[in-house]
C-alpha positions as CSV (number, residue, x, y, z in Angstrom):
1,M,0.0,0.0,0.0
2,A,2.8,2.4,0.9
3,F,4.4,1.7,-2.6
4,L,1.1,2.6,-4.3
5,A,0.9,5.9,-2.3
6,L,4.5,6.7,-3.2
7,A,3.9,6.0,-6.9
8,L,0.8,8.2,-7.0
9,G,2.6,11.0,-5.2
10,L,5.5,10.8,-7.6
11,S,3.2,10.9,-10.7
12,A,1.6,14.0,-9.3
13,C,5.0,15.9,-9.1
14,G,4.6,17.4,-12.6
15,S,2.5,20.4,-13.0
16,S,0.6,21.6,-16.0
17,T,1.4,25.2,-15.0
18,D,5.1,24.8,-15.5
19,A,6.6,26.8,-18.4
20,G,8.2,23.6,-19.7
21,P,10.9,21.2,-18.5
22,G,13.0,24.1,-17.2
23,G,10.1,25.3,-15.1
24,K,9.1,29.0,-15.1
25,P,12.0,31.1,-16.4
26,P,13.2,34.1,-14.3
27,D,12.0,37.6,-15.0
28,Y,14.4,39.1,-17.5
29,S,12.8,42.6,-17.6
30,A,15.5,44.3,-15.6
31,L,18.0,43.5,-18.4
32,K,16.3,46.3,-20.4
33,Q,18.5,48.7,-18.5
34,A,21.7,47.0,-19.4
35,P,24.5,49.0,-21.0
36,P,24.3,49.2,-24.8
37,P,26.6,46.3,-25.8
38,L,24.8,44.0,-23.4
39,A,21.4,45.4,-24.3
40,G,22.1,44.3,-27.9
41,L,22.3,40.7,-26.7
42,Y,18.9,41.0,-25.0
43,K,17.3,42.1,-28.2
44,Q,18.0,38.6,-29.5
45,P,16.6,36.3,-26.9
46,D,16.6,32.6,-27.8
47,E,17.8,33.4,-31.3
48,L,20.1,30.9,-33.1
49,L,22.7,33.0,-35.0
50,D,24.6,31.8,-38.0
51,G,27.9,33.2,-39.2
52,G,30.3,30.7,-37.6
53,K,33.6,31.6,-35.9
54,D,33.8,35.0,-37.6
55,A,30.5,36.2,-36.3
56,Y,31.2,34.8,-32.8
57,E,34.6,36.5,-32.6
58,A,33.1,39.8,-33.9
59,R,30.5,39.6,-31.1
60,L,33.2,39.0,-28.5
61,A,35.0,42.1,-29.9
62,E,31.8,44.2,-29.5
63,L,31.6,43.0,-25.9
64,K,35.1,44.1,-24.8
65,G,34.9,45.9,-21.6
66,H,32.5,43.4,-20.1
67,P,33.2,39.9,-18.8
68,V,31.6,37.2,-21.0
69,V,30.3,33.8,-20.0
70,V,29.6,31.4,-22.9
71,N,27.6,28.2,-22.4
72,V,28.1,25.5,-25.0
73,W,25.1,23.2,-25.2
74,A,23.1,20.8,-27.3
75,S,19.5,19.9,-27.0
76,W,20.2,16.1,-26.9
77,C,22.8,16.5,-24.1
78,G,21.3,15.5,-20.7
79,P,23.8,17.4,-18.6
80,C,23.3,20.5,-20.7
81,R,19.5,20.3,-20.1
82,A,20.2,19.8,-16.3
83,E,22.4,22.9,-16.0
84,F,20.5,25.3,-18.3
85,P,18.3,26.7,-15.5
86,L,21.5,27.8,-13.7
87,F,22.4,29.9,-16.8
88,Q,18.8,31.3,-16.9
89,Q,19.1,32.4,-13.2
90,A,22.7,33.7,-13.6
91,S,21.9,35.8,-16.7
92,A,18.8,37.3,-15.0
93,K,20.9,38.2,-11.9
94,L,24.1,39.3,-13.5
95,G,23.2,40.3,-17.1
96,K,23.4,44.0,-16.6
97,R,27.2,43.7,-16.0
98,I,28.2,40.4,-17.5
99,A,27.5,39.2,-21.1
100,F,26.0,35.8,-21.6
101,L,26.1,33.9,-24.9
102,G,25.3,30.4,-26.0
103,I,26.8,28.1,-28.6
104,N,24.6,25.3,-29.9
105,A,26.9,22.6,-31.1
106,E,26.2,19.5,-33.2
107,D,22.5,20.0,-33.1
108,S,19.6,20.4,-35.6
109,E,18.0,23.8,-35.8
110,S,14.5,22.4,-35.1
111,S,15.7,20.5,-32.0
112,A,17.6,23.6,-30.7
113,K,14.6,25.9,-31.2
114,A,12.3,23.4,-29.4
115,F,14.9,23.3,-26.5
116,L,15.0,27.1,-26.3
117,A,11.2,27.2,-26.2
118,D,11.3,25.0,-23.1
119,Y,14.3,26.8,-21.6
120,P,14.2,30.4,-22.7
121,V,17.2,32.6,-22.1
122,P,17.5,36.4,-22.7
123,Y,20.5,36.1,-25.0
124,P,21.3,34.5,-28.4
125,S,23.2,31.3,-29.2
126,Y,25.5,30.8,-32.1
127,T,25.0,27.7,-34.2
128,D,28.0,25.5,-34.5
129,P,27.0,22.3,-36.3
130,D,30.5,21.4,-37.5
131,K,32.4,22.5,-34.3
132,G,34.1,25.4,-36.1
133,I,33.8,27.5,-33.0
134,V,34.0,25.0,-30.2
135,G,36.9,23.1,-31.8
136,D,39.2,25.9,-30.7
137,F,38.4,25.5,-27.0
138,G,40.5,22.3,-27.0
139,I,38.0,20.3,-24.9
140,Y,35.5,17.9,-26.4
141,G,32.1,16.9,-25.1
142,Y,29.3,18.9,-23.7
143,P,28.4,20.9,-21.8
144,K,31.3,23.3,-21.5
145,T,31.5,26.9,-20.3
146,V,34.0,29.4,-21.6
147,F,34.9,32.5,-19.6
148,Y,36.4,35.8,-20.9
149,S,37.8,38.7,-18.9
150,P,36.6,42.2,-19.7
151,S,39.7,42.7,-21.9
152,G,38.5,39.8,-24.1
153,E,41.1,37.3,-22.9
154,Q,39.8,33.7,-22.6
155,T,40.5,32.9,-19.0
156,Y,39.0,29.4,-18.4
157,V,37.2,26.6,-20.1
158,K,35.1,24.3,-17.8
159,Q,34.3,20.9,-19.1
160,G,31.2,19.3,-17.8
161,Q,28.0,20.2,-16.1
162,Y,27.5,22.7,-13.3
163,S,25.6,21.0,-10.5
164,S,24.8,24.1,-8.5
165,S,24.3,27.8,-8.8
166,A,27.0,28.4,-6.2
167,D,29.6,26.5,-8.4
168,L,28.6,28.6,-11.5
169,M,28.7,31.8,-9.5
170,A,32.1,31.0,-8.0
171,D,33.6,30.4,-11.5
172,I,32.0,33.6,-12.8
173,K,33.6,35.5,-9.9
174,Q,37.0,33.8,-10.4
175,Y,37.3,33.8,-14.2
176,A,35.0,36.5,-15.6
177,E,35.1,39.5,-13.2
């Protein structure tokens, strides 16, 4: 009988009011007051941008003067899905002084768009189906997070999933600020 009660309780854990697998995303409205280079990012929420390495590097150049945190993800990657809410929260909290970008690697456009509909972020992601961007980071597998100092210098590449907001925030403080 206890097993039946547990099973019924677990099946009720999902809620039809959730905004998707990522739950309700944070309020990104405060990012409207971000400085111009960062505000430009927030005019492209959930967009998948083409242009490869050249477009990515041009965006990084535009963001000089601000720390940058880049999350490399794929819709089919379980650990990427698990950590994505941490990037939603971090960008909502820090996005007025730190730039956030995504890179969608080795993924179909339709799968990536569906993923972003479930896990909306206020910033764009560059598409990288052939690893033209992420190949330069020297670490393979997903997820990974790349940190840049305000001067534009790549300071750290983290391989693997962030399991807590505290871990992500500690790395942002150490490698991006």
